[in-house]
PyMOL CGO cylinders between C-alpha atoms (Angstrom):
from pymol import cmd
from pymol.cgo import CYLINDER

trace = [
    CYLINDER, -0.15, 0.30, -0.11, 1.23, 3.29, -1.21, 0.3, 1, 1, 1, 1, 1, 1,
    CYLINDER, 1.23, 3.29, -1.21, 0.99, 6.27, 1.58, 0.3, 1, 1, 1, 1, 1, 1,
    CYLINDER, 0.99, 6.27, 1.58, 1.17, 9.83, 0.17, 0.3, 1, 1, 1, 1, 1, 1,
    CYLINDER, 1.17, 9.83, 0.17, 1.99, 12.87, 2.08, 0.3, 1, 1, 1, 1, 1, 1,
    CYLINDER, 1.99, 12.87, 2.08, -0.63, 14.71, 3.70, 0.3, 1, 1, 1, 1, 1, 1,
    CYLINDER, -0.63, 14.71, 3.70, -0.92, 18.36, 4.07, 0.3, 1, 1, 1, 1, 1, 1,
    CYLINDER, -0.92, 18.36, 4.07, -3.16, 19.87, 7.09, 0.3, 1, 1, 1, 1, 1, 1,
    CYLINDER, -3.16, 19.87, 7.09, -6.29, 22.22, 5.80, 0.3, 1, 1, 1, 1, 1, 1,
    CYLINDER, -6.29, 22.22, 5.80, -5.02, 25.80, 6.09, 0.3, 1, 1, 1, 1, 1, 1,
    CYLINDER, -5.02, 25.80, 6.09, -6.26, 27.76, 9.25, 0.3, 1, 1, 1, 1, 1, 1,
    CYLINDER, -6.26, 27.76, 9.25, -4.73, 30.66, 11.19, 0.3, 1, 1, 1, 1, 1, 1,
    CYLINDER, -4.73, 30.66, 11.19, -3.00, 30.01, 14.15, 0.3, 1, 1, 1, 1, 1, 1,
    CYLINDER, -3.00, 30.01, 14.15, -5.05, 30.64, 17.82, 0.3, 1, 1, 1, 1, 1, 1,
    CYLINDER, -5.05, 30.64, 17.82, -5.06, 34.16, 19.24, 0.3, 1, 1, 1, 1, 1, 1,
    CYLINDER, -5.06, 34.16, 19.24, -2.71, 34.57, 22.05, 0.3, 1, 1, 1, 1, 1, 1,
    CYLINDER, -2.71, 34.57, 22.05, -2.82, 37.92, 24.62, 0.3, 1, 1, 1, 1, 1, 1,
    CYLINDER, -2.82, 37.92, 24.62, 1.07, 38.32, 24.33, 0.3, 1, 1, 1, 1, 1, 1,
    CYLINDER, 1.07, 38.32, 24.33, 2.81, 38.26, 27.76, 0.3, 1, 1, 1, 1, 1, 1,
    CYLINDER, 2.81, 38.26, 27.76, 6.04, 38.14, 25.85, 0.3, 1, 1, 1, 1, 1, 1,
    CYLINDER, 6.04, 38.14, 25.85, 6.76, 38.29, 22.44, 0.3, 1, 1, 1, 1, 1, 1,
    CYLINDER, 6.76, 38.29, 22.44, 9.94, 37.93, 19.98, 0.3, 1, 1, 1, 1, 1, 1,
    CYLINDER, 9.94, 37.93, 19.98, 10.27, 37.96, 16.01, 0.3, 1, 1, 1, 1, 1, 1,
    CYLINDER, 10.27, 37.96, 16.01, 13.55, 37.30, 14.51, 0.3, 1, 1, 1, 1, 1, 1,
    CYLINDER, 13.55, 37.30, 14.51, 14.74, 37.50, 10.64, 0.3, 1, 1, 1, 1, 1, 1,
    CYLINDER, 14.74, 37.50, 10.64, 16.70, 34.82, 9.60, 0.3, 1, 1, 1, 1, 1, 1,
    CYLINDER, 16.70, 34.82, 9.60, 18.94, 33.75, 6.58, 0.3, 1, 1, 1, 1, 1, 1,
    CYLINDER, 18.94, 33.75, 6.58, 17.68, 30.45, 5.08, 0.3, 1, 1, 1, 1, 1, 1,
    CYLINDER, 17.68, 30.45, 5.08, 20.93, 28.47, 6.14, 0.3, 1, 1, 1, 1, 1, 1,
    CYLINDER, 20.93, 28.47, 6.14, 21.25, 25.58, 8.19, 0.3, 1, 1, 1, 1, 1, 1,
    CYLINDER, 21.25, 25.58, 8.19, 23.62, 27.26, 10.32, 0.3, 1, 1, 1, 1, 1, 1,
    CYLINDER, 23.62, 27.26, 10.32, 20.96, 29.78, 11.68, 0.3, 1, 1, 1, 1, 1, 1,
    CYLINDER, 20.96, 29.78, 11.68, 18.83, 26.72, 13.04, 0.3, 1, 1, 1, 1, 1, 1,
    CYLINDER, 18.83, 26.72, 13.04, 21.20, 25.89, 16.16, 0.3, 1, 1, 1, 1, 1, 1,
    CYLINDER, 21.20, 25.89, 16.16, 21.61, 29.34, 16.95, 0.3, 1, 1, 1, 1, 1, 1,
    CYLINDER, 21.61, 29.34, 16.95, 17.87, 29.87, 17.14, 0.3, 1, 1, 1, 1, 1, 1,
    CYLINDER, 17.87, 29.87, 17.14, 17.36, 26.95, 19.24, 0.3, 1, 1, 1, 1, 1, 1,
    CYLINDER, 17.36, 26.95, 19.24, 20.04, 28.83, 21.69, 0.3, 1, 1, 1, 1, 1, 1,
    CYLINDER, 20.04, 28.83, 21.69, 18.11, 31.97, 21.31, 0.3, 1, 1, 1, 1, 1, 1,
    CYLINDER, 18.11, 31.97, 21.31, 14.73, 30.42, 22.13, 0.3, 1, 1, 1, 1, 1, 1,
    CYLINDER, 14.73, 30.42, 22.13, 16.20, 28.22, 25.18, 0.3, 1, 1, 1, 1, 1, 1,
    CYLINDER, 16.20, 28.22, 25.18, 17.68, 31.37, 26.56, 0.3, 1, 1, 1, 1, 1, 1,
    CYLINDER, 17.68, 31.37, 26.56, 14.06, 33.58, 25.93, 0.3, 1, 1, 1, 1, 1, 1,
    CYLINDER, 14.06, 33.58, 25.93, 12.56, 30.73, 27.82, 0.3, 1, 1, 1, 1, 1, 1,
    CYLINDER, 12.56, 30.73, 27.82, 14.51, 31.46, 31.11, 0.3, 1, 1, 1, 1, 1, 1,
    CYLINDER, 14.51, 31.46, 31.11, 14.21, 35.17, 30.62, 0.3, 1, 1, 1, 1, 1, 1,
    CYLINDER, 14.21, 35.17, 30.62, 10.50, 34.30, 30.17, 0.3, 1, 1, 1, 1, 1, 1,
    CYLINDER, 10.50, 34.30, 30.17, 10.63, 32.06, 33.46, 0.3, 1, 1, 1, 1, 1, 1,
    CYLINDER, 10.63, 32.06, 33.46, 9.11, 29.36, 31.48, 0.3, 1, 1, 1, 1, 1, 1,
    CYLINDER, 9.11, 29.36, 31.48, 12.14, 26.84, 31.47, 0.3, 1, 1, 1, 1, 1, 1,
    CYLINDER, 12.14, 26.84, 31.47, 10.68, 23.65, 31.78, 0.3, 1, 1, 1, 1, 1, 1,
    CYLINDER, 10.68, 23.65, 31.78, 8.79, 24.25, 27.88, 0.3, 1, 1, 1, 1, 1, 1,
    CYLINDER, 8.79, 24.25, 27.88, 12.46, 24.49, 26.89, 0.3, 1, 1, 1, 1, 1, 1,
    CYLINDER, 12.46, 24.49, 26.89, 13.29, 20.84, 25.56, 0.3, 1, 1, 1, 1, 1, 1,
    CYLINDER, 13.29, 20.84, 25.56, 9.91, 20.56, 23.93, 0.3, 1, 1, 1, 1, 1, 1,
    CYLINDER, 9.91, 20.56, 23.93, 10.03, 24.18, 22.31, 0.3, 1, 1, 1, 1, 1, 1,
    CYLINDER, 10.03, 24.18, 22.31, 13.53, 23.96, 21.01, 0.3, 1, 1, 1, 1, 1, 1,
    CYLINDER, 13.53, 23.96, 21.01, 12.89, 20.64, 19.17, 0.3, 1, 1, 1, 1, 1, 1,
    CYLINDER, 12.89, 20.64, 19.17, 9.47, 22.11, 17.34, 0.3, 1, 1, 1, 1, 1, 1,
    CYLINDER, 9.47, 22.11, 17.34, 11.65, 25.13, 16.82, 0.3, 1, 1, 1, 1, 1, 1,
    CYLINDER, 11.65, 25.13, 16.82, 14.12, 23.10, 15.24, 0.3, 1, 1, 1, 1, 1, 1,
    CYLINDER, 14.12, 23.10, 15.24, 11.75, 20.80, 13.25, 0.3, 1, 1, 1, 1, 1, 1,
    CYLINDER, 11.75, 20.80, 13.25, 9.92, 24.13, 11.87, 0.3, 1, 1, 1, 1, 1, 1,
    CYLINDER, 9.92, 24.13, 11.87, 13.33, 26.12, 10.98, 0.3, 1, 1, 1, 1, 1, 1,
    CYLINDER, 13.33, 26.12, 10.98, 14.71, 22.81, 9.30, 0.3, 1, 1, 1, 1, 1, 1,
    CYLINDER, 14.71, 22.81, 9.30, 11.61, 22.53, 7.41, 0.3, 1, 1, 1, 1, 1, 1,
    CYLINDER, 11.61, 22.53, 7.41, 11.69, 26.32, 6.26, 0.3, 1, 1, 1, 1, 1, 1,
    CYLINDER, 11.69, 26.32, 6.26, 15.26, 26.05, 5.64, 0.3, 1, 1, 1, 1, 1, 1,
    CYLINDER, 15.26, 26.05, 5.64, 15.01, 22.96, 3.47, 0.3, 1, 1, 1, 1, 1, 1,
    CYLINDER, 15.01, 22.96, 3.47, 12.05, 23.68, 1.41, 0.3, 1, 1, 1, 1, 1, 1,
    CYLINDER, 12.05, 23.68, 1.41, 12.34, 27.57, 1.00, 0.3, 1, 1, 1, 1, 1, 1,
    CYLINDER, 12.34, 27.57, 1.00, 16.04, 28.04, 0.93, 0.3, 1, 1, 1, 1, 1, 1,
    CYLINDER, 16.04, 28.04, 0.93, 15.94, 30.81, -1.19, 0.3, 1, 1, 1, 1, 1, 1,
    CYLINDER, 15.94, 30.81, -1.19, 13.58, 32.99, 0.54, 0.3, 1, 1, 1, 1, 1, 1,
    CYLINDER, 13.58, 32.99, 0.54, 13.70, 34.91, 3.99, 0.3, 1, 1, 1, 1, 1, 1,
    CYLINDER, 13.70, 34.91, 3.99, 12.43, 33.31, 6.96, 0.3, 1, 1, 1, 1, 1, 1,
    CYLINDER, 12.43, 33.31, 6.96, 11.10, 34.97, 10.14, 0.3, 1, 1, 1, 1, 1, 1,
    CYLINDER, 11.10, 34.97, 10.14, 10.89, 33.32, 13.48, 0.3, 1, 1, 1, 1, 1, 1,
    CYLINDER, 10.89, 33.32, 13.48, 8.43, 34.26, 15.88, 0.3, 1, 1, 1, 1, 1, 1,
    CYLINDER, 8.43, 34.26, 15.88, 7.59, 33.46, 19.68, 0.3, 1, 1, 1, 1, 1, 1,
    CYLINDER, 7.59, 33.46, 19.68, 4.83, 34.32, 21.49, 0.3, 1, 1, 1, 1, 1, 1,
    CYLINDER, 4.83, 34.32, 21.49, 3.98, 33.32, 25.26, 0.3, 1, 1, 1, 1, 1, 1,
    CYLINDER, 3.98, 33.32, 25.26, 0.56, 34.06, 26.99, 0.3, 1, 1, 1, 1, 1, 1,
    CYLINDER, 0.56, 34.06, 26.99, -2.82, 32.79, 27.97, 0.3, 1, 1, 1, 1, 1, 1,
    CYLINDER, -2.82, 32.79, 27.97, -0.67, 29.59, 29.18, 0.3, 1, 1, 1, 1, 1, 1,
    CYLINDER, -0.67, 29.59, 29.18, 0.62, 28.64, 26.00, 0.3, 1, 1, 1, 1, 1, 1,
    CYLINDER, 0.62, 28.64, 26.00, 3.61, 29.17, 23.70, 0.3, 1, 1, 1, 1, 1, 1,
    CYLINDER, 3.61, 29.17, 23.70, 2.94, 29.84, 19.82, 0.3, 1, 1, 1, 1, 1, 1,
    CYLINDER, 2.94, 29.84, 19.82, 6.04, 29.11, 17.53, 0.3, 1, 1, 1, 1, 1, 1,
    CYLINDER, 6.04, 29.11, 17.53, 5.70, 30.62, 14.31, 0.3, 1, 1, 1, 1, 1, 1,
    CYLINDER, 5.70, 30.62, 14.31, 7.81, 30.16, 11.11, 0.3, 1, 1, 1, 1, 1, 1,
    CYLINDER, 7.81, 30.16, 11.11, 6.86, 32.16, 8.33, 0.3, 1, 1, 1, 1, 1, 1,
    CYLINDER, 6.86, 32.16, 8.33, 8.52, 31.89, 4.89, 0.3, 1, 1, 1, 1, 1, 1,
    CYLINDER, 8.52, 31.89, 4.89, 8.35, 32.65, 1.29, 0.3, 1, 1, 1, 1, 1, 1,
    CYLINDER, 8.35, 32.65, 1.29, 7.34, 29.35, -0.07, 0.3, 1, 1, 1, 1, 1, 1,
    CYLINDER, 7.34, 29.35, -0.07, 3.81, 28.79, -0.82, 0.3, 1, 1, 1, 1, 1, 1,
    CYLINDER, 3.81, 28.79, -0.82, 3.87, 25.27, -0.82, 0.3, 1, 1, 1, 1, 1, 1,
    CYLINDER, 3.87, 25.27, -0.82, 1.92, 23.53, 2.07, 0.3, 1, 1, 1, 1, 1, 1,
    CYLINDER, 1.92, 23.53, 2.07, 3.90, 21.83, 4.82, 0.3, 1, 1, 1, 1, 1, 1,
    CYLINDER, 3.90, 21.83, 4.82, 3.06, 18.12, 4.43, 0.3, 1, 1, 1, 1, 1, 1,
    CYLINDER, 3.06, 18.12, 4.43, 3.57, 15.00, 7.04, 0.3, 1, 1, 1, 1, 1, 1,
    CYLINDER, 3.57, 15.00, 7.04, 5.55, 12.42, 5.02, 0.3, 1, 1, 1, 1, 1, 1,
    CYLINDER, 5.55, 12.42, 5.02, 4.11, 9.14, 6.31, 0.3, 1, 1, 1, 1, 1, 1,
    CYLINDER, 4.11, 9.14, 6.31, 7.15, 6.37, 6.72, 0.3, 1, 1, 1, 1, 1, 1,
    CYLINDER, 7.15, 6.37, 6.72, 6.59, 2.95, 7.85, 0.3, 1, 1, 1, 1, 1, 1,
    CYLINDER, 6.59, 2.95, 7.85, 11.07, 2.46, 7.42, 0.3, 1, 1, 1, 1, 1, 1,
    CYLINDER, 11.07, 2.46, 7.42, 12.11, 2.96, 10.76, 0.3, 1, 1, 1, 1, 1, 1,
    CYLINDER, 12.11, 2.96, 10.76, 15.80, 2.73, 9.16, 0.3, 1, 1, 1, 1, 1, 1,
    CYLINDER, 15.80, 2.73, 9.16, 14.73, 5.98, 7.18, 0.3, 1, 1, 1, 1, 1, 1,
    CYLINDER, 14.73, 5.98, 7.18, 16.44, 9.18, 8.52, 0.3, 1, 1, 1, 1, 1, 1,
    CYLINDER, 16.44, 9.18, 8.52, 14.49, 12.40, 8.30, 0.3, 1, 1, 1, 1, 1, 1,
    CYLINDER, 14.49, 12.40, 8.30, 10.84, 13.29, 6.98, 0.3, 1, 1, 1, 1, 1, 1,
    CYLINDER, 10.84, 13.29, 6.98, 9.57, 12.90, 10.54, 0.3, 1, 1, 1, 1, 1, 1,
    CYLINDER, 9.57, 12.90, 10.54, 9.57, 16.22, 11.26, 0.3, 1, 1, 1, 1, 1, 1,
    CYLINDER, 9.57, 16.22, 11.26, 6.20, 17.67, 11.12, 0.3, 1, 1, 1, 1, 1, 1,
    CYLINDER, 6.20, 17.67, 11.12, 5.05, 13.97, 12.75, 0.3, 1, 1, 1, 1, 1, 1,
    CYLINDER, 5.05, 13.97, 12.75, 7.10, 15.22, 15.91, 0.3, 1, 1, 1, 1, 1, 1,
    CYLINDER, 7.10, 15.22, 15.91, 5.64, 18.80, 15.89, 0.3, 1, 1, 1, 1, 1, 1,
    CYLINDER, 5.64, 18.80, 15.89, 2.60, 17.03, 15.62, 0.3, 1, 1, 1, 1, 1, 1,
    CYLINDER, 2.60, 17.03, 15.62, 3.31, 14.71, 18.67, 0.3, 1, 1, 1, 1, 1, 1,
    CYLINDER, 3.31, 14.71, 18.67, 4.81, 17.45, 20.70, 0.3, 1, 1, 1, 1, 1, 1,
    CYLINDER, 4.81, 17.45, 20.70, 2.07, 20.14, 20.43, 0.3, 1, 1, 1, 1, 1, 1,
    CYLINDER, 2.07, 20.14, 20.43, -1.35, 20.45, 21.34, 0.3, 1, 1, 1, 1, 1, 1,
    CYLINDER, -1.35, 20.45, 21.34, -2.21, 22.21, 18.03, 0.3, 1, 1, 1, 1, 1, 1,
    CYLINDER, -2.21, 22.21, 18.03, -0.16, 23.16, 14.94, 0.3, 1, 1, 1, 1, 1, 1,
    CYLINDER, -0.16, 23.16, 14.94, -1.03, 24.44, 10.99, 0.3, 1, 1, 1, 1, 1, 1,
    CYLINDER, -1.03, 24.44, 10.99, 0.07, 26.24, 8.70, 0.3, 1, 1, 1, 1, 1, 1,
    CYLINDER, 0.07, 26.24, 8.70, -1.87, 29.33, 6.73, 0.3, 1, 1, 1, 1, 1, 1,
    CYLINDER, -1.87, 29.33, 6.73, -0.76, 31.01, 3.49, 0.3, 1, 1, 1, 1, 1, 1,
    CYLINDER, -0.76, 31.01, 3.49, 0.39, 34.61, 3.63, 0.3, 1, 1, 1, 1, 1, 1,
    CYLINDER, 0.39, 34.61, 3.63, 0.67, 37.44, 1.18, 0.3, 1, 1, 1, 1, 1, 1,
    CYLINDER, 0.67, 37.44, 1.18, 3.47, 37.36, -2.06, 0.3, 1, 1, 1, 1, 1, 1,
    CYLINDER, 3.47, 37.36, -2.06, 3.43, 33.75, -2.04, 0.3, 1, 1, 1, 1, 1, 1,
    CYLINDER, 3.43, 33.75, -2.04, 4.58, 33.09, 1.40, 0.3, 1, 1, 1, 1, 1, 1,
    CYLINDER, 4.58, 33.09, 1.40, 3.05, 30.95, 4.36, 0.3, 1, 1, 1, 1, 1, 1,
    CYLINDER, 3.05, 30.95, 4.36, 3.38, 30.52, 8.13, 0.3, 1, 1, 1, 1, 1, 1,
    CYLINDER, 3.38, 30.52, 8.13, 3.34, 27.22, 9.84, 0.3, 1, 1, 1, 1, 1, 1,
    CYLINDER, 3.34, 27.22, 9.84, 2.89, 27.11, 13.59, 0.3, 1, 1, 1, 1, 1, 1,
    CYLINDER, 2.89, 27.11, 13.59, 2.45, 25.20, 16.59, 0.3, 1, 1, 1, 1, 1, 1,
    CYLINDER, 2.45, 25.20, 16.59, 0.85, 25.93, 20.02, 0.3, 1, 1, 1, 1, 1, 1,
    CYLINDER, 0.85, 25.93, 20.02, 2.43, 24.08, 23.33, 0.3, 1, 1, 1, 1, 1, 1,
    CYLINDER, 2.43, 24.08, 23.33, 1.00, 24.38, 26.59, 0.3, 1, 1, 1, 1, 1, 1,
    CYLINDER, 1.00, 24.38, 26.59, 2.96, 25.90, 29.55, 0.3, 1, 1, 1, 1, 1, 1,
    CYLINDER, 2.96, 25.90, 29.55, 1.95, 24.83, 33.22, 0.3, 1, 1, 1, 1, 1, 1,
    CYLINDER, 1.95, 24.83, 33.22, 0.58, 27.87, 35.20, 0.3, 1, 1, 1, 1, 1, 1,
    CYLINDER, 0.58, 27.87, 35.20, 3.47, 27.30, 37.51, 0.3, 1, 1, 1, 1, 1, 1,
    CYLINDER, 3.47, 27.30, 37.51, 5.88, 28.49, 34.84, 0.3, 1, 1, 1, 1, 1, 1,
    CYLINDER, 5.88, 28.49, 34.84, 4.40, 31.69, 34.20, 0.3, 1, 1, 1, 1, 1, 1,
    CYLINDER, 4.40, 31.69, 34.20, 6.42, 34.62, 35.47, 0.3, 1, 1, 1, 1, 1, 1,
    CYLINDER, 6.42, 34.62, 35.47, 4.02, 36.60, 38.13, 0.3, 1, 1, 1, 1, 1, 1,
]
cmd.load_cgo(trace, "trace")
């Protein structure tokens, strides 16, 4: 049985009243991914939600890697928003191609599991087309109330 890639229906991310937010532009190169992962880890400590770090860093890494791999000649913007008990991660790139979950039954094959990880680690995720043949891919992760900065 042949399994094909699946793209979720486009939809906007949920509205989050921002307690903290940061947006960063980056070049579409693989070397930017570890830099942004480190920035996210630092931000979550500053925002007093360090328990969200491991999950958030992995989600950020997967979303950014997809943007670098599949929209390599475009500008990329990373946005992190914390508020309402959630962390919203958004990656905007200049490609109109929808993100696709690529099912694989072969556990020996490396790669192609990024969006499967995003789906497993987030409470919600999706994408939406933007003006000018661009898109935003986003993921939401809950943060426990005890992690929230008073």
